[in-house]
N, C-alpha and C positions, 0 to 999 in steps of 0.2 A: 919489430918491423914487419908490415904486411907486404908480401911479394907482389909483383906486378900481375902475375897470373891470378892471384887470389882476388885482387881488385876487379879484374875482368869478370871473374866468375860471379862475384857479388852483384856487379852491375847487370850482368845477363839474367841473374835470378830475379832481380827487382823488375826488370822489363817484362819477364815472363809472367810475374804476378799481376802487373798492371794489365797485360793483354788478357789474362784470364778474367779479370774483373770486368773489362769492357765487353767480353764475349757473354758473360752472365747477364750484364745489364741489357745488352741488345736482345738476348733471348727472352728476357722478361717483357721488354717492350713489344716484341713480336707476338708473344702469347696474349698479352693484354689487348692488343689491337685485333687479333684474330678472334678472341672470345667475345669482345664487347663491340668492336667496330663492325664486325661482319654479321652480328646477330640481326635477325629480321626486325625492322622498325615497327613499333606498334602504331597502327593507324589511328589518327586523331579523329574523335567523334565530332561531327559537325551538328550544330543546332539547326533543326528544320522547322519551318513554319508553313502554314497553308494560306492560300488566298481566300479571304472571307468577304462578306458583305457587311457594310456598316455605314455610319455617318462620320464625316470628317468636318471639323470646325476649325477654321483658321482664325486666330485672334492676335491682336496687338496689345501687349500688356504695358501698363504704366502705373506709377504710384499716385496716390491721392489722399485726401483728408476730408472728413465730414465737416461741413460748414453750414450755417444758416444761409438760405438764399437771400432773404432780406432780414438783416439784423437791426432791430430798433431799440434804442435806449430810451426808456420812458422817464422823463424828468418831471418834477413837480411844477404845477402851474404857478405856485407862489412859494416863497421861502416860509418855512414853518416846521411844525412837528408832526410826525406820522402818528395818527390815532389808531389805525387798524390796517392790516394787510389781508385782503380777501381771497387771494390765490396763492398757490404754491408752484414750485418748479414742476414742469410737465403738464400743468393744467391747460386745457384749451379754453380760449376766450373768444368772444365775438367783438366785432368792431362796435365801439360805443359802450361796452360793458365797464362798469365801475370795478376797478381792481384794488383800490385803496382809498382811505379817507385821511385827510390831514387838516390840521388847524394852522391858520396863518400865525405869524409871530404875535400879532395883536390879540387874536382870539385866545391863543395859548396863555398869554400873560394875564388876561382878564379872568379866564377860568381858574388858573392857579391862585389868583387873589381871592376868588369867590369861595374856594375850598375852606378858607378860614371861617366863613360865615355859615357853613353847613351845606348839606346836599341840595336843599331847595334852591339856594342861591346859584349853585353850579348849574342846575337844570335850567334856571331862568336865563342865564347867559348862553348856555348851549342852544336854547331856542331862539334867542335874539340874534346871535351870530352863528350862522350855519357853517358846518364843516365844508371843506373844499374837496370834491371828488377827483381822483386820478383815473383817467379813462383810457381804455385800450384803443389805439389808433387804427388797428387792422385786425382782421381775423387771423388767429394763429395760436401759439402756445408760449408759455413762459419758459425760458431757458436759464434764467438766472434771477435769483431774488437777492437784491443788494441792500435792502433797507428793512428795518424792523420797527414795530410800534414803540413810540417813545423817543425815537431818534430824530434829531433836528437836522434839517437839510436846507441847503440853499437852492435857488432855482436852477443851478447848474449841476447839482448832484443827481445821481441815478436812483430811481425807485425800483424799477424792474427792467429786465431785458427780455424781449420777446422776438420770435421769428415766425414767418408765415409757413416755412417748410424747410426741412433739412435736405441738403443735396451733397454730392461728392464732387470736389474740385480736383481734377487731375492735371498733371503737367506732361505735355506732349512735346517731344523734340521737334525742332523745325523741319528735320528731314522726314518726319512722319505726319506732320500736320495736314499735308495735302490729301492724306488717305482718310481723314476724319471728316464726317459730314453731320450737319444738324439732323436729328432724328435717327441717327445710326444706333443700332442696338449694342448694349454693353452689359457685362456681368460684373457686379460689385462684390468683392470678397473682403470683409473686415478682418483685420488681424485678430481681433478679440473673438470673432465668431466665424472662423474659417470654414466650418462645416455647414454654414447657412448662406449660400450665395444668393444675391439679390439682383434680379433683372432690372434693367433701367435703359435709358436712352439719352443721347446727347441733346442737351437743351441749348447750350450756347458755347461758341468758340470765340475766345478773346481776339480783338483786332490788334492789340498791342502786345508785343513780346516782352519777355523778361529774361535777364541773364542770371543764371544760377550756377555757381561753380564753373564759370567760363563756358557754359552751355546755354544756347538760346532755346527757350521753351515758350509754349503758349498754354495758357490756362484754359481748360475745357470743363464745363459744368455738366454733370451727369445727374439726371433726375430719376430717382427710383420709381418703378411702377407703383409700388406700394411701400411706404415708409414703415419699417418694422418698429415695434415698441422699444427694442434695445438700441436703436440708433441714438448716438450721443455726439454732440458737437466736439470736434477735436480728435475723433477716432481715426486711426490710420487705416488705409484701405489699398487694395490692388484693384485696378480697373482693367478688365479685358474687353477691348473693343472687338466686336464681331466684324471681321474683314470679308469672309466668304464662308459658305457652307455647302457641302454636298451630302445628299441623303441617299441611302441604299445603293452605294457604289462599291466596286471591288477595291480592296485595300490590303496593304502589307505594312509590317513595321518598317519604319524609316531605316533601321539598321540593315534591312535586307537589300537595300538599293545602293549601287555605286554609280557615280556619274563621271563621264569623261567627254570633253569637247561638246558639251550641251546634250549628250545622249545619256540615257539611263539604262543600267544593266541589272539583271538578277542572275542568280547562280542556281543551276539545276544539276542534280547528281544522278547519274545512271552509270555506275561504275566509276568513270572519271567525272570531274566537275566541269561543266561547260557554262560559259557566260552567254546569256540570252538578252538581246536588246528589247526593251519594252517602252511603251509610251506612258508617261506619268502625267497626273493632273495636279489637283490641289494637295497640299501637304501642310502639316503642322509640326510641332516638335516631336511627335511620336509616330505618326502614321502618314502614309502617302497613298493617293488614289492611283489605281492601275486602269488606264484608259484602254489599252490594247496590248496584246502579246501574251496574256495569261487568262485562264478561265477560273471560275470559282472552284475551290477545292484542290487546285493544282499546288504542288509542294515545291518549295525552294529552300535553299540553305542560307544561313547567315554567313557571309564570306569572312574568312580570316584576313588579317592584315597582309599576309603573303599573297593571297589571291588578289586582293584589291590592288596591291602594288604591281603584280604581274599584268593585270588588266590595264591599268593606267599606262604601263610601259609599252603596251601593244598598240601599234599604229594601224590606221586603215579603218574602213567602215564595217568590215566583216567582223563579227564578234569572234574572239579567239576561243579555241578549245583548250581547257586547262586540265592537266592531269594532276590531281591533288598530291599524289605521292611522288611523282617524278617530274613535275614541271610541265612545259608544253609537250604535247605528243609529237613525235617525229615520224614522218611518213617514210 
């Protein structure tokens, strides 16, 4: 049996051990906080950029596809058999040029029967009943060859398909169509030849809209200034409509600008970082024009998210002075 005094001693001893553990734990926490929490903070390096001169081009992008401006399906004037095809895909032809010869069904039947009597009989019938020409109706080029010699066609079948010119047809959202004008400059970039942009201009804007994936769009035809040899009907393209352009102006990367309440700010560092209000002009997805507030060669910093948040949280028209390490300076 353990006496009452012994129990009290054991309990006191246990309490003393627990107290010692708490003291040791608190001492470790204090040392860790003192060594790491009180150590000088390493100053974050800010990216700096200079105001330069350059050209800024604002564009409106959309998707498009290469199509023939006028696509014509050339059909035989009579039902019969193709004797010869005189052109291939890609060949340019003139209006009125013969692109194929064919025999009517009667001529083909007579010539086939004459072959049993020898070559002289065949030539006699070929001279008596002339072959029928297939003629190009417009100036243009062949984009599809659908028939071959020896093939029998009806008057509704297609011999060749031709076009006068290849264009790009883009789809412009109804919210942007008011910004597109006939004659407006555009840059065409084919997916298959992304490194070879092709200048062009708006030739036609559709009067009737279409609904594609619940979005109302208008089709816009863009005519290349010079159609390259690698243009093919059906190619996918991106069309960048030229909205505005500024040449030889002061510019900064768009990431160097922060906006609040319709005003634009940049950040300058001279010990502390200060926000400076500037007037901006044209901008695109990467650059912005500086109208006033900075001069060429002047250096600004790219603001961090903390800086931007602090600027946006500051009210009033006077730009705030920001201390990068310690927040707002206190007077």
